[in-house]
C-alpha positions in Angstrom: 9.0 82.2 -17.3 9.8 78.2 -16.3 10.9 79.6 -13.0 7.9 81.2 -12.1 6.0 77.8 -13.1 8.1 75.7 -11.3 7.8 78.0 -8.3 4.0 77.9 -8.5 3.9 74.5 -9.0 6.0 73.8 -5.8 3.7 76.0 -3.8 0.5 74.4 -4.7 2.0 71.2 -3.9 3.0 72.1 -0.8 -0.7 73.7 -0.2 -2.1 70.5 -1.2 0.2 68.7 1.2 -0.6 71.0 4.0 -4.4 70.7 3.4 -4.2 67.2 3.5 -2.2 66.8 6.4 -4.6 69.7 8.0 -7.5 67.1 7.1 -5.7 63.9 8.2 -5.2 65.9 11.8 -8.7 66.8 12.3 -9.8 63.3 11.4 -7.2 61.4 13.2 -4.9 62.5 15.9 -2.5 59.8 15.7 -1.3 60.9 12.2 -0.9 64.7 13.5 1.5 63.3 16.1 2.9 61.1 13.1 3.7 64.4 11.2 5.0 66.1 14.4 1.9 68.6 14.6 1.3 68.1 18.7 -0.5 71.8 18.5 -2.8 70.8 16.0 -3.6 67.7 18.0 -4.2 69.6 20.9 -6.8 71.8 18.8 -8.4 68.9 17.6 -8.9 67.5 21.1 -10.1 70.8 22.5 -12.4 71.1 19.6 -14.0 67.2 20.3 -14.1 68.3 23.8 -15.9 71.2 23.3 -18.5 69.4 20.9 -18.8 66.6 23.3 -19.5 69.2 26.0 -22.0 71.0 24.0 -24.1 67.7 23.2 -23.7 66.7 27.1 -25.4 69.9 27.9 -27.8 69.6 25.3 -29.0 66.2 26.4 -29.1 67.3 29.8 -31.5 70.0 28.8 -33.6 67.5 27.2 -33.6 65.5 30.3 -34.5 68.4 32.4 -37.3 69.3 30.0 -38.5 65.5 30.1 -38.2 65.4 33.6 -40.3 68.7 34.0 -42.8 67.2 31.4 -43.2 64.1 33.8 -43.7 66.3 37.0 -46.1 68.6 35.3 -48.2 65.3 34.1 -47.8 63.7 37.7 -49.1 67.3 39.1 -52.0 67.5 36.9 -52.7 63.7 37.5 -52.6 64.4 41.4 -54.8 67.4 41.0 -57.1 65.5 38.9 -57.6 62.7 41.4 -57.8 65.3 44.1 -60.4 67.1 42.4 -61.9 63.6 40.9 -64.2 63.4 44.1 -67.3 65.1 43.1 -69.0 67.5 45.0 -71.9 66.1 47.2 -75.1 66.8 45.5 -78.7 66.7 46.9 -81.5 64.6 45.6 -82.8 67.4 43.5 -79.6 68.5 42.0 -78.7 64.8 41.2 -82.2 64.6 39.5 -81.7 67.7 37.6 -78.7 66.7 35.7 -78.7 64.7 32.4 -76.8 61.1 31.9 -73.9 63.0 30.1 -73.7 65.5 33.0 -73.3 62.5 35.3 -71.4 60.1 33.4 -67.8 59.9 34.3 -67.9 62.1 37.6 -68.4 59.4 40.4 -71.7 61.4 41.2 -73.8 58.2 40.2 -71.8 56.3 43.2 -72.5 58.7 45.7 -75.9 59.0 48.2 -77.5 62.5 47.9 -76.7 64.7 50.6 -79.2 66.8 52.5 -79.5 70.8 52.5 -81.3 72.3 55.5 -83.1 70.6 57.8 -82.6 69.7 61.3 -79.6 67.8 63.1 -81.8 65.4 64.9 -84.6 62.7 63.8 -87.6 65.0 63.6 -90.8 62.5 62.4 -93.7 62.2 64.1 -94.8 58.5 65.1 -96.5 56.8 62.6 -96.0 54.1 59.8 -94.1 55.1 56.9 -92.2 53.8 53.6 -88.9 54.3 53.4 -87.9 54.6 49.5 -84.5 55.4 47.5 -82.4 54.0 50.6 -78.9 54.3 49.7 -75.8 53.1 51.5 -72.4 54.4 50.4 -69.4 52.7 51.9 -66.3 55.3 52.6 -64.0 53.0 54.2 -63.2 49.1 54.1 -61.2 47.3 57.0 -60.6 43.6 57.1 -59.5 42.0 60.2 -56.1 40.1 59.6 -52.8 39.6 60.8 -50.2 42.2 60.5 -47.6 42.5 58.0 -45.1 42.3 61.0 -44.1 38.9 62.5 -46.2 37.6 65.4 -48.4 40.7 65.0 -51.9 40.0 66.4 -55.0 39.7 64.3 -56.4 43.4 64.0 -58.6 45.6 61.6 -56.3 46.8 58.8 -57.1 49.6 56.0 -57.3 48.2 52.9 -56.9 49.4 49.1 -60.1 49.4 47.1 -59.6 47.2 43.9 -63.2 47.3 42.6 -64.3 50.4 40.4 -66.9 52.8 41.7 -70.0 50.2 41.7 -70.1 49.5 45.1 -73.0 51.5 46.5 -76.3 50.1 47.3 -79.1 52.1 46.3 -83.0 52.1 45.5 -83.8 50.1 48.6 -87.3 50.6 50.1 -88.9 48.7 53.0 -91.6 50.0 55.8 -90.1 52.2 58.1 -92.2 52.7 61.5 -91.6 55.5 64.5 -93.2 54.1 67.7 -94.5 56.8 70.2 -91.7 55.6 72.8 -88.9 57.5 70.1 -87.9 53.9 68.8 -87.6 53.4 65.0 -88.1 49.8 63.1 -86.9 49.5 59.5 -87.3 46.1 57.2 -85.7 46.0 54.0 -87.7 44.7 51.3 -86.4 45.4 47.9 -84.0 47.3 45.4 -80.1 47.0 44.7 -79.1 45.4 48.0 -75.8 43.7 47.1 -72.5 44.5 45.4 -69.4 42.6 44.7 -66.5 44.0 46.2 -62.7 43.2 46.2 -60.1 45.0 48.7 -56.3 44.4 49.0 -54.8 44.2 52.1 -51.2 45.8 53.1 -49.4 42.5 52.3 -50.9 42.0 49.1 -53.6 39.4 49.8 -57.0 40.3 48.3 -60.3 39.6 50.0 -63.4 39.3 48.0 -66.6 39.9 49.8 -70.3 40.7 48.6 -71.4 44.0 50.3 -75.0 43.6 51.4 -78.0 44.2 53.6 -80.5 41.7 52.4 -83.6 41.2 54.6 -82.0 43.9 57.1 -84.3 44.3 60.2 -83.0 47.3 62.3 -84.6 48.6 65.5 -83.6 51.2 68.3 -83.1 54.8 68.7 -82.8 56.9 65.7 -79.6 57.9 67.3 -78.3 54.1 67.1 -80.4 51.3 65.4 -79.1 47.9 64.4 -80.0 44.7 63.2 -78.9 41.6 61.6 -78.9 40.7 57.7 -78.6 37.8 55.4 -75.0 37.5 53.4 -75.4 35.0 50.4 -72.7 33.4 48.9 -70.4 35.3 47.1 -70.7 32.6 44.2 -73.9 30.6 43.1 -74.2 26.8 43.3 -73.8 26.3 39.4 -70.1 28.2 39.4 -67.4 25.7 38.5 -63.9 26.1 40.0 -61.0 25.8 37.7 -60.9 21.8 38.2 -64.8 21.8 37.2 -66.3 21.1 40.4 -69.5 22.9 41.6 -72.4 22.9 44.1 -75.0 22.0 41.6 -72.9 21.1 38.7 -69.8 19.6 37.6 -67.5 16.9 38.6 -67.8 15.6 42.2 -64.1 15.8 43.2 -60.6 16.6 40.9 -60.1 14.4 37.8 -56.7 13.0 39.7 -58.7 11.9 42.6 -60.9 8.6 42.4 -64.2 8.7 44.3 -64.3 6.8 47.4 -60.2 7.3 47.5 -58.0 10.3 48.3 -61.0 12.8 47.3 -62.6 11.8 50.5 -60.0 12.9 52.7 -60.8 15.6 55.5 -57.9 18.0 53.9 -59.6 18.0 50.2 -63.3 17.4 51.0 -63.9 21.0 51.5 -62.1 21.8 48.1 -64.7 19.0 46.3 -67.8 19.4 48.3 -69.0 22.9 47.7 -70.6 24.9 50.2 -73.1 27.7 49.0 -74.8 28.5 52.5 -75.6 31.7 53.8 -74.1 33.5 56.6 -75.2 36.8 58.5 -74.0 39.8 59.4 -74.8 43.2 61.8 -75.3 46.7 60.8 -75.9 49.8 63.1 -77.2 52.9 61.3 -77.6 56.6 62.9 -79.5 59.5 62.0 -77.7 62.5 61.9 -80.1 65.0 59.9 -83.8 64.8 58.6 -85.9 67.0 57.2 -89.6 66.3 57.8 -90.8 68.9 54.8 -89.0 66.7 52.3 -88.9 63.5 54.0 -85.1 63.1 53.7 -82.9 61.6 56.5 -79.3 61.2 56.2 -76.8 59.5 58.5 -73.5 57.0 58.9 -73.4 53.5 59.2 -71.0 50.5 60.4 -71.3 47.3 59.1 -69.7 44.0 59.9 -70.0 41.2 57.7 -67.9 38.0 56.7 -66.0 37.7 53.3 -66.0 35.1 50.7 -65.3 31.8 51.8 -64.7 30.1 48.3 -67.7 27.9 48.2 -66.6 26.8 51.8 -62.8 25.9 50.8 -61.7 29.3 53.1 -62.1 30.7 56.5 -63.9 33.6 56.2 -62.4 37.0 57.5 -64.5 39.7 59.5 -65.0 42.6 56.9 -66.1 46.3 58.8 -67.5 48.7 56.3 -68.2 52.4 57.5 -70.2 55.2 55.0 -72.8 57.6 54.7 -76.7 56.4 54.1 -79.6 58.5 52.7 -83.4 57.6 52.2 -87.0 59.2 51.9 -90.1 58.5 54.3 -93.4 58.4 52.5 
């Protein structure tokens, strides 16, 4: 009996030692080497490698899934942008929509199109009143030096920085059709200016006031042009960062005493604000008309100066191309 108990005790002790060694072997391979169990260490190493590989595969799968999600989001976004340009509607179609149907679609920034009609100007001679005159720019280019060195100044494509608020609309004025086929239009009232900012390829931003104020255009319907007034981008009461303005504010910078350095030629244009207006030119062309509804549409090209920062900067030439719409009554 005593011998059996001793044998059992010895077996249990050896089992505890073995399990303890195994636990240590699984936790620390160096200890397993100390006990001379290289095979167990190899199994532990293989087990750890398999776990690491499994974790790496899972991380890779998660990365692929995240990448797929980002790619899908990009496709959706690009599709939304591609589909973000709304279908051009006629005047009656726009009038039939509610505010919520137009809100956020971009339709409010578009000029109406013309369904049917003739591909020419088909109005009889006489005096009309042009209403709902709309100008929608579709392209802005600015004359500036190229990005490359010593490149000549030319009209460069730009990136629009302004939101969809640059269309001129609800303008009106007398429209006369002469017996010799020439036309004459005078702009009198309406939303005839809009502040726009574009960015050149080099990063420079060019603000300007897109306008056709006091336009008087005449010529053949295929191409009639005229000059218009371009007011100052900022008014005389605008104050610059140093508190200087045209009709209010300081006469010069705080650190420059009057009659001293502030009157130097290089600083005078910064101190003396200039809010004078300039002129621009626009050419319009009729592409379609409908005498029954009194609607006409066409394309235009306008050339005007940019902002001068109240006389401190030399203006750049801005070319604006787009479409126009009007109703003759």
